[in-house]
Gaussian input, Z-matrix of N, CA and C with variables (Angstrom, degrees):
# hf/3-21g

backbone

0 1
 N
 C     1     B1
 C     2     B2     1     A1
 N     3     B3     2     A2     1     D1
 C     4     B4     3     A3     2     D2
 C     5     B5     4     A4     3     D3
 N     6     B6     5     A5     4     D4
 C     7     B7     6     A6     5     D5
 C     8     B8     7     A7     6     D6
 N     9     B9     8     A8     7     D7
 C    10    B10     9     A9     8     D8
 C    11    B11    10    A10     9     D9
 N    12    B12    11    A11    10    D10
 C    13    B13    12    A12    11    D11
 C    14    B14    13    A13    12    D12
 N    15    B15    14    A14    13    D13
 C    16    B16    15    A15    14    D14
 C    17    B17    16    A16    15    D15
 N    18    B18    17    A17    16    D16
 C    19    B19    18    A18    17    D17
 C    20    B20    19    A19    18    D18
 N    21    B21    20    A20    19    D19
 C    22    B22    21    A21    20    D20
 C    23    B23    22    A22    21    D21
 N    24    B24    23    A23    22    D22
 C    25    B25    24    A24    23    D23
 C    26    B26    25    A25    24    D24
 N    27    B27    26    A26    25    D25
 C    28    B28    27    A27    26    D26
 C    29    B29    28    A28    27    D27
 N    30    B30    29    A29    28    D28
 C    31    B31    30    A30    29    D29
 C    32    B32    31    A31    30    D30
 N    33    B33    32    A32    31    D31
 C    34    B34    33    A33    32    D32
 C    35    B35    34    A34    33    D33
 N    36    B36    35    A35    34    D34
 C    37    B37    36    A36    35    D35
 C    38    B38    37    A37    36    D36
 N    39    B39    38    A38    37    D37
 C    40    B40    39    A39    38    D38
 C    41    B41    40    A40    39    D39
 N    42    B42    41    A41    40    D40
 C    43    B43    42    A42    41    D41
 C    44    B44    43    A43    42    D42
 N    45    B45    44    A44    43    D43
 C    46    B46    45    A45    44    D44
 C    47    B47    46    A46    45    D45
 N    48    B48    47    A47    46    D46
 C    49    B49    48    A48    47    D47
 C    50    B50    49    A49    48    D48
 N    51    B51    50    A50    49    D49
 C    52    B52    51    A51    50    D50
 C    53    B53    52    A52    51    D51
 N    54    B54    53    A53    52    D52
 C    55    B55    54    A54    53    D53
 C    56    B56    55    A55    54    D54
 N    57    B57    56    A56    55    D55
 C    58    B58    57    A57    56    D56
 C    59    B59    58    A58    57    D57
 N    60    B60    59    A59    58    D58
 C    61    B61    60    A60    59    D59
 C    62    B62    61    A61    60    D60
 N    63    B63    62    A62    61    D61
 C    64    B64    63    A63    62    D62
 C    65    B65    64    A64    63    D63
 N    66    B66    65    A65    64    D64
 C    67    B67    66    A66    65    D65
 C    68    B68    67    A67    66    D66
 N    69    B69    68    A68    67    D67
 C    70    B70    69    A69    68    D68
 C    71    B71    70    A70    69    D69
 N    72    B72    71    A71    70    D70
 C    73    B73    72    A72    71    D71
 C    74    B74    73    A73    72    D72
 N    75    B75    74    A74    73    D73
 C    76    B76    75    A75    74    D74
 C    77    B77    76    A76    75    D75
 N    78    B78    77    A77    76    D76
 C    79    B79    78    A78    77    D77
 C    80    B80    79    A79    78    D78
 N    81    B81    80    A80    79    D79
 C    82    B82    81    A81    80    D80
 C    83    B83    82    A82    81    D81
 N    84    B84    83    A83    82    D82
 C    85    B85    84    A84    83    D83
 C    86    B86    85    A85    84    D84
 N    87    B87    86    A86    85    D85
 C    88    B88    87    A87    86    D86
 C    89    B89    88    A88    87    D87
 N    90    B90    89    A89    88    D88
 C    91    B91    90    A90    89    D89
 C    92    B92    91    A91    90    D90
 N    93    B93    92    A92    91    D91
 C    94    B94    93    A93    92    D92
 C    95    B95    94    A94    93    D93
 N    96    B96    95    A95    94    D94
 C    97    B97    96    A96    95    D95
 C    98    B98    97    A97    96    D96
 N    99    B99    98    A98    97    D97
 C   100   B100    99    A99    98    D98
 C   101   B101   100   A100    99    D99
 N   102   B102   101   A101   100   D100
 C   103   B103   102   A102   101   D101
 C   104   B104   103   A103   102   D102
 N   105   B105   104   A104   103   D103
 C   106   B106   105   A105   104   D104
 C   107   B107   106   A106   105   D105
 N   108   B108   107   A107   106   D106
 C   109   B109   108   A108   107   D107
 C   110   B110   109   A109   108   D108
 N   111   B111   110   A110   109   D109
 C   112   B112   111   A111   110   D110
 C   113   B113   112   A112   111   D111
 N   114   B114   113   A113   112   D112
 C   115   B115   114   A114   113   D113
 C   116   B116   115   A115   114   D114
 N   117   B117   116   A116   115   D115
 C   118   B118   117   A117   116   D116
 C   119   B119   118   A118   117   D117
 N   120   B120   119   A119   118   D118
 C   121   B121   120   A120   119   D119
 C   122   B122   121   A121   120   D120
 N   123   B123   122   A122   121   D121
 C   124   B124   123   A123   122   D122
 C   125   B125   124   A124   123   D123
 N   126   B126   125   A125   124   D124
 C   127   B127   126   A126   125   D125
 C   128   B128   127   A127   126   D126
 N   129   B129   128   A128   127   D127
 C   130   B130   129   A129   128   D128
 C   131   B131   130   A130   129   D129
 N   132   B132   131   A131   130   D130
 C   133   B133   132   A132   131   D131
 C   134   B134   133   A133   132   D132
 N   135   B135   134   A134   133   D133
 C   136   B136   135   A135   134   D134
 C   137   B137   136   A136   135   D135
 N   138   B138   137   A137   136   D136
 C   139   B139   138   A138   137   D137
 C   140   B140   139   A139   138   D138
 N   141   B141   140   A140   139   D139
 C   142   B142   141   A141   140   D140
 C   143   B143   142   A142   141   D141
 N   144   B144   143   A143   142   D142
 C   145   B145   144   A144   143   D143
 C   146   B146   145   A145   144   D144
 N   147   B147   146   A146   145   D145
 C   148   B148   147   A147   146   D146
 C   149   B149   148   A148   147   D147
 N   150   B150   149   A149   148   D148
 C   151   B151   150   A150   149   D149
 C   152   B152   151   A151   150   D150
 N   153   B153   152   A152   151   D151
 C   154   B154   153   A153   152   D152
 C   155   B155   154   A154   153   D153
 N   156   B156   155   A155   154   D154
 C   157   B157   156   A156   155   D155
 C   158   B158   157   A157   156   D156
 N   159   B159   158   A158   157   D157
 C   160   B160   159   A159   158   D158
 C   161   B161   160   A160   159   D159
 N   162   B162   161   A161   160   D160
 C   163   B163   162   A162   161   D161
 C   164   B164   163   A163   162   D162
 N   165   B165   164   A164   163   D163
 C   166   B166   165   A165   164   D164
 C   167   B167   166   A166   165   D165
 N   168   B168   167   A167   166   D166
 C   169   B169   168   A168   167   D167
 C   170   B170   169   A169   168   D168
 N   171   B171   170   A170   169   D169
 C   172   B172   171   A171   170   D170
 C   173   B173   172   A172   171   D171
 N   174   B174   173   A173   172   D172
 C   175   B175   174   A174   173   D173
 C   176   B176   175   A175   174   D174
 N   177   B177   176   A176   175   D175
 C   178   B178   177   A177   176   D176
 C   179   B179   178   A178   177   D177
 N   180   B180   179   A179   178   D178
 C   181   B181   180   A180   179   D179
 C   182   B182   181   A181   180   D180
 N   183   B183   182   A182   181   D181
 C   184   B184   183   A183   182   D182
 C   185   B185   184   A184   183   D183
 N   186   B186   185   A185   184   D184
 C   187   B187   186   A186   185   D185
 C   188   B188   187   A187   186   D186
 N   189   B189   188   A188   187   D187
 C   190   B190   189   A189   188   D188
 C   191   B191   190   A190   189   D189
 N   192   B192   191   A191   190   D190
 C   193   B193   192   A192   191   D191
 C   194   B194   193   A193   192   D192
 N   195   B195   194   A194   193   D193
 C   196   B196   195   A195   194   D194
 C   197   B197   196   A196   195   D195
 N   198   B198   197   A197   196   D196
 C   199   B199   198   A198   197   D197
 C   200   B200   199   A199   198   D198
 N   201   B201   200   A200   199   D199
 C   202   B202   201   A201   200   D200
 C   203   B203   202   A202   201   D201
 N   204   B204   203   A203   202   D202
 C   205   B205   204   A204   203   D203
 C   206   B206   205   A205   204   D204
 N   207   B207   206   A206   205   D205
 C   208   B208   207   A207   206   D206
 C   209   B209   208   A208   207   D207
 N   210   B210   209   A209   208   D208
 C   211   B211   210   A210   209   D209
 C   212   B212   211   A211   210   D210
 N   213   B213   212   A212   211   D211
 C   214   B214   213   A213   212   D212
 C   215   B215   214   A214   213   D213
 N   216   B216   215   A215   214   D214
 C   217   B217   216   A216   215   D215
 C   218   B218   217   A217   216   D216
 N   219   B219   218   A218   217   D217
 C   220   B220   219   A219   218   D218
 C   221   B221   220   A220   219   D219
 N   222   B222   221   A221   220   D220
 C   223   B223   222   A222   221   D221
 C   224   B224   223   A223   222   D222
 N   225   B225   224   A224   223   D223
 C   226   B226   225   A225   224   D224
 C   227   B227   226   A226   225   D225
 N   228   B228   227   A227   226   D226
 C   229   B229   228   A228   227   D227
 C   230   B230   229   A229   228   D228
 N   231   B231   230   A230   229   D229
 C   232   B232   231   A231   230   D230
 C   233   B233   232   A232   231   D231
 N   234   B234   233   A233   232   D232
 C   235   B235   234   A234   233   D233
 C   236   B236   235   A235   234   D234
 N   237   B237   236   A236   235   D235
 C   238   B238   237   A237   236   D236
 C   239   B239   238   A238   237   D237
 N   240   B240   239   A239   238   D238
 C   241   B241   240   A240   239   D239
 C   242   B242   241   A241   240   D240
 N   243   B243   242   A242   241   D241
 C   244   B244   243   A243   242   D242
 C   245   B245   244   A244   243   D243

   B1=1.4373
   B2=1.5184
   B3=1.3211
   B4=1.4558
   B5=1.5212
   B6=1.3224
   B7=1.4682
   B8=1.5212
   B9=1.3221
   B10=1.4596
   B11=1.5260
   B12=1.3193
   B13=1.4640
   B14=1.5249
   B15=1.3147
   B16=1.4601
   B17=1.5253
   B18=1.3288
   B19=1.4627
   B20=1.5341
   B21=1.3293
   B22=1.4703
   B23=1.5274
   B24=1.3278
   B25=1.4613
   B26=1.5269
   B27=1.3184
   B28=1.4603
   B29=1.5242
   B30=1.3205
   B31=1.4630
   B32=1.5205
   B33=1.3258
   B34=1.4598
   B35=1.5210
   B36=1.3257
   B37=1.4643
   B38=1.5180
   B39=1.3285
   B40=1.4574
   B41=1.5123
   B42=1.3212
   B43=1.4600
   B44=1.5254
   B45=1.3102
   B46=1.4570
   B47=1.5186
   B48=1.3176
   B49=1.4629
   B50=1.5213
   B51=1.3307
   B52=1.4674
   B53=1.5332
   B54=1.3159
   B55=1.4614
   B56=1.5250
   B57=1.3083
   B58=1.4742
   B59=1.5306
   B60=1.3236
   B61=1.4579
   B62=1.5254
   B63=1.3195
   B64=1.4664
   B65=1.5215
   B66=1.3240
   B67=1.4646
   B68=1.5234
   B69=1.3275
   B70=1.4645
   B71=1.5269
   B72=1.3195
   B73=1.4661
   B74=1.5305
   B75=1.3155
   B76=1.4737
   B77=1.5236
   B78=1.3153
   B79=1.4638
   B80=1.5210
   B81=1.3227
   B82=1.4568
   B83=1.5298
   B84=1.3266
   B85=1.4589
   B86=1.5189
   B87=1.3311
   B88=1.4601
   B89=1.5190
   B90=1.3140
   B91=1.4532
   B92=1.5187
   B93=1.2824
   B94=1.4662
   B95=1.5241
   B96=1.3085
   B97=1.4650
   B98=1.5319
   B99=1.3289
   B100=1.4683
   B101=1.5189
   B102=1.3182
   B103=1.4665
   B104=1.5196
   B105=1.3071
   B106=1.4702
   B107=1.5235
   B108=1.3266
   B109=1.4716
   B110=1.5238
   B111=1.3326
   B112=1.4666
   B113=1.5326
   B114=1.3152
   B115=1.4612
   B116=1.5106
   B117=1.3112
   B118=1.4579
   B119=1.5272
   B120=1.3229
   B121=1.4586
   B122=1.5191
   B123=1.3345
   B124=1.4623
   B125=1.5252
   B126=1.3016
   B127=1.4583
   B128=1.5231
   B129=1.3438
   B130=1.4632
   B131=1.5253
   B132=1.3380
   B133=1.4636
   B134=1.5154
   B135=1.3342
   B136=1.4622
   B137=1.5148
   B138=1.3184
   B139=1.4548
   B140=1.5271
   B141=1.3172
   B142=1.4580
   B143=1.5286
   B144=1.3206
   B145=1.4590
   B146=1.5110
   B147=1.3026
   B148=1.4535
   B149=1.5138
   B150=1.3453
   B151=1.4636
   B152=1.5296
   B153=1.3077
   B154=1.4690
   B155=1.5359
   B156=1.3078
   B157=1.4646
   B158=1.5315
   B159=1.3340
   B160=1.4703
   B161=1.5209
   B162=1.3174
   B163=1.4668
   B164=1.5245
   B165=1.3157
   B166=1.4677
   B167=1.5282
   B168=1.3126
   B169=1.4572
   B170=1.5241
   B171=1.3218
   B172=1.4660
   B173=1.5207
   B174=1.3313
   B175=1.4696
   B176=1.5275
   B177=1.3160
   B178=1.4668
   B179=1.5250
   B180=1.3355
   B181=1.4581
   B182=1.5306
   B183=1.3100
   B184=1.4718
   B185=1.5256
   B186=1.3218
   B187=1.4688
   B188=1.5226
   B189=1.3091
   B190=1.4640
   B191=1.5260
   B192=1.3167
   B193=1.4617
   B194=1.5227
   B195=1.3069
   B196=1.4624
   B197=1.5249
   B198=1.3202
   B199=1.4656
   B200=1.5259
   B201=1.3258
   B202=1.4663
   B203=1.5304
   B204=1.3244
   B205=1.4608
   B206=1.5281
   B207=1.3324
   B208=1.4675
   B209=1.5224
   B210=1.3206
   B211=1.4626
   B212=1.5264
   B213=1.3190
   B214=1.4655
   B215=1.5267
   B216=1.3214
   B217=1.4577
   B218=1.5298
   B219=1.3085
   B220=1.4667
   B221=1.5258
   B222=1.3161
   B223=1.4580
   B224=1.5222
   B225=1.3396
   B226=1.4636
   B227=1.5283
   B228=1.2879
   B229=1.4708
   B230=1.5303
   B231=1.3195
   B232=1.4591
   B233=1.5255
   B234=1.3051
   B235=1.4485
   B236=1.5230
   B237=1.3188
   B238=1.4542
   B239=1.5229
   B240=1.3163
   B241=1.4664
   B242=1.5083
   B243=1.2970
   B244=1.4703
   B245=1.5145
   A1=106.41
   A2=116.66
   A3=119.92
   A4=111.06
   A5=114.76
   A6=122.07
   A7=106.95
   A8=115.89
   A9=120.99
   A10=108.58
   A11=114.68
   A12=120.97
   A13=106.69
   A14=115.66
   A15=121.32
   A16=110.68
   A17=115.34
   A18=122.05
   A19=111.66
   A20=117.22
   A21=120.98
   A22=112.49
   A23=117.12
   A24=125.38
   A25=113.32
   A26=117.73
   A27=119.85
   A28=108.17
   A29=115.29
   A30=121.59
   A31=109.43
   A32=115.74
   A33=121.37
   A34=107.96
   A35=116.23
   A36=122.29
   A37=109.37
   A38=115.98
   A39=120.54
   A40=110.91
   A41=115.81
   A42=120.78
   A43=107.70
   A44=115.83
   A45=121.30
   A46=110.39
   A47=115.66
   A48=121.48
   A49=111.25
   A50=116.71
   A51=122.25
   A52=108.82
   A53=115.67
   A54=121.88
   A55=113.60
   A56=118.29
   A57=120.65
   A58=110.65
   A59=116.54
   A60=120.22
   A61=111.24
   A62=116.55
   A63=120.32
   A64=110.91
   A65=117.67
   A66=120.40
   A67=109.56
   A68=117.09
   A69=120.68
   A70=110.87
   A71=117.08
   A72=120.96
   A73=110.45
   A74=117.04
   A75=119.76
   A76=109.57
   A77=116.84
   A78=120.59
   A79=113.23
   A80=117.23
   A81=121.49
   A82=111.64
   A83=116.58
   A84=120.43
   A85=112.90
   A86=116.93
   A87=121.23
   A88=111.95
   A89=117.45
   A90=121.37
   A91=109.32
   A92=117.04
   A93=122.39
   A94=110.73
   A95=116.04
   A96=121.13
   A97=110.36
   A98=116.45
   A99=120.99
   A100=111.50
   A101=117.46
   A102=120.09
   A103=112.91
   A104=117.52
   A105=121.36
   A106=112.41
   A107=117.14
   A108=120.92
   A109=112.59
   A110=116.57
   A111=120.27
   A112=111.47
   A113=116.68
   A114=122.13
   A115=111.41
   A116=117.48
   A117=127.09
   A118=110.66
   A119=114.69
   A120=121.00
   A121=108.24
   A122=114.75
   A123=121.03
   A124=108.65
   A125=116.94
   A126=121.00
   A127=108.63
   A128=115.92
   A129=119.51
   A130=113.12
   A131=117.12
   A132=119.40
   A133=109.03
   A134=115.78
   A135=119.69
   A136=110.45
   A137=114.99
   A138=123.51
   A139=107.28
   A140=117.15
   A141=121.67
   A142=110.06
   A143=115.67
   A144=122.11
   A145=109.74
   A146=116.51
   A147=121.83
   A148=114.14
   A149=116.22
   A150=119.21
   A151=110.94
   A152=114.61
   A153=122.19
   A154=110.09
   A155=115.85
   A156=120.50
   A157=111.82
   A158=116.54
   A159=120.15
   A160=110.63
   A161=116.55
   A162=120.90
   A163=111.07
   A164=116.16
   A165=120.03
   A166=111.56
   A167=116.67
   A168=120.45
   A169=110.89
   A170=116.31
   A171=120.07
   A172=110.77
   A173=117.23
   A174=120.90
   A175=109.71
   A176=117.05
   A177=122.44
   A178=110.70
   A179=116.98
   A180=120.75
   A181=111.91
   A182=117.58
   A183=120.36
   A184=110.52
   A185=118.13
   A186=120.67
   A187=111.51
   A188=117.45
   A189=120.78
   A190=113.66
   A191=116.96
   A192=120.52
   A193=110.00
   A194=116.04
   A195=119.60
   A196=108.48
   A197=116.91
   A198=120.65
   A199=109.88
   A200=117.12
   A201=121.02
   A202=110.63
   A203=117.17
   A204=120.62
   A205=111.27
   A206=116.63
   A207=119.86
   A208=110.51
   A209=117.42
   A210=120.38
   A211=110.81
   A212=116.51
   A213=120.28
   A214=110.05
   A215=117.02
   A216=121.59
   A217=110.21
   A218=116.98
   A219=122.57
   A220=111.25
   A221=117.34
   A222=120.87
   A223=114.06
   A224=116.93
   A225=119.13
   A226=108.25
   A227=116.45
   A228=121.58
   A229=109.88
   A230=115.18
   A231=121.25
   A232=109.08
   A233=116.40
   A234=121.74
   A235=108.46
   A236=117.52
   A237=122.21
   A238=108.93
   A239=115.21
   A240=122.14
   A241=107.63
   A242=116.98
   A243=120.30
   A244=109.85
   D1=137.79
   D2=-176.85
   D3=-143.81
   D4=161.38
   D5=173.38
   D6=-128.94
   D7=132.26
   D8=172.92
   D9=-116.49
   D10=148.60
   D11=173.99
   D12=-99.14
   D13=127.33
   D14=-179.06
   D15=-87.83
   D16=167.35
   D17=-179.41
   D18=-54.72
   D19=-35.25
   D20=-179.28
   D21=-84.97
   D22=12.11
   D23=178.90
   D24=72.72
   D25=9.80
   D26=174.35
   D27=-80.54
   D28=165.24
   D29=-178.28
   D30=-116.23
   D31=137.88
   D32=177.23
   D33=-122.45
   D34=133.28
   D35=-179.50
   D36=-114.29
   D37=134.98
   D38=178.11
   D39=-151.76
   D40=-174.24
   D41=176.18
   D42=-138.66
   D43=154.50
   D44=-179.96
   D45=-162.92
   D46=161.99
   D47=172.64
   D48=-93.40
   D49=-14.83
   D50=-174.97
   D51=-134.56
   D52=86.64
   D53=-170.65
   D54=-60.05
   D55=-52.30
   D56=-177.12
   D57=-60.19
   D58=-42.47
   D59=-179.99
   D60=-66.15
   D61=-36.95
   D62=-178.97
   D63=-68.41
   D64=-42.80
   D65=177.62
   D66=-63.47
   D67=-41.35
   D68=177.09
   D69=-61.69
   D70=-39.12
   D71=178.00
   D72=-63.76
   D73=-42.79
   D74=176.53
   D75=-57.38
   D76=-46.17
   D77=-177.26
   D78=-71.57
   D79=-19.67
   D80=176.15
   D81=-88.84
   D82=-0.51
   D83=-179.34
   D84=81.63
   D85=13.08
   D86=-178.55
   D87=-110.74
   D88=9.26
   D89=178.79
   D90=-84.76
   D91=-128.47
   D92=179.75
   D93=-82.73
   D94=153.44
   D95=177.06
   D96=-57.28
   D97=-37.74
   D98=-178.48
   D99=-59.65
   D100=-43.64
   D101=-175.08
   D102=-83.33
   D103=-16.24
   D104=-176.06
   D105=-54.99
   D106=-42.29
   D107=-178.60
   D108=-94.84
   D109=6.75
   D110=-176.86
   D111=-122.30
   D112=25.91
   D113=-179.44
   D114=-77.47
   D115=153.42
   D116=0.13
   D117=-80.73
   D118=161.12
   D119=174.59
   D120=-111.65
   D121=156.45
   D122=179.56
   D123=-128.91
   D124=129.24
   D125=176.20
   D126=-67.53
   D127=123.38
   D128=-179.07
   D129=-118.66
   D130=-12.05
   D131=-177.57
   D132=-165.12
   D133=145.85
   D134=170.59
   D135=-155.55
   D136=157.85
   D137=173.82
   D138=-134.95
   D139=142.17
   D140=178.64
   D141=-103.71
   D142=145.76
   D143=-179.17
   D144=-134.67
   D145=159.84
   D146=-179.12
   D147=-77.52
   D148=-26.46
   D149=-177.74
   D150=-134.45
   D151=158.24
   D152=176.34
   D153=-59.61
   D154=-40.85
   D155=-178.08
   D156=-62.87
   D157=-40.45
   D158=177.63
   D159=-64.20
   D160=-43.15
   D161=179.92
   D162=-64.23
   D163=-42.84
   D164=179.77
   D165=-66.52
   D166=-37.24
   D167=177.29
   D168=-64.44
   D169=-44.50
   D170=178.63
   D171=-64.50
   D172=-41.77
   D173=177.14
   D174=-57.62
   D175=-45.65
   D176=179.40
   D177=-55.30
   D178=-45.37
   D179=-178.38
   D180=-71.76
   D181=-40.46
   D182=-179.75
   D183=-67.00
   D184=-36.92
   D185=179.16
   D186=-61.85
   D187=-23.79
   D188=-179.55
   D189=-90.32
   D190=-2.61
   D191=175.36
   D192=-72.28
   D193=153.71
   D194=173.50
   D195=-72.90
   D196=165.38
   D197=177.29
   D198=-58.31
   D199=-42.50
   D200=-179.84
   D201=-60.92
   D202=-41.43
   D203=178.94
   D204=-66.51
   D205=-38.68
   D206=177.33
   D207=-65.62
   D208=-41.10
   D209=179.14
   D210=-63.87
   D211=-36.94
   D212=177.00
   D213=-65.07
   D214=-41.89
   D215=177.62
   D216=-61.51
   D217=-45.45
   D218=-179.38
   D219=-64.35
   D220=-35.49
   D221=-174.21
   D222=-73.40
   D223=-10.01
   D224=176.67
   D225=-60.15
   D226=152.70
   D227=-175.82
   D228=-75.78
   D229=78.42
   D230=-179.87
   D231=-120.84
   D232=128.59
   D233=179.50
   D234=-75.63
   D235=124.76
   D236=-178.45
   D237=-103.63
   D238=116.59
   D239=175.34
   D240=-136.78
   D241=133.71
   D242=178.96
   D243=-85.02

């Protein structure tokens, strides 16, 4: 599960098995429709899970957070590397 910050300062949440490739796809305009017109994007947060289902469940819950709650989550001292 990951969060990227878009050029317009909006946040996009998704999940993937290949984080670096997915962020590159977003920046190439081949990611989500939402990020296509908001490039470039920057990876600002991620969490790793053992299964696709766990990642999708976490994505579902994070997408329902307010922007303020997402910013608080992002601001935790977590090293972001793709």
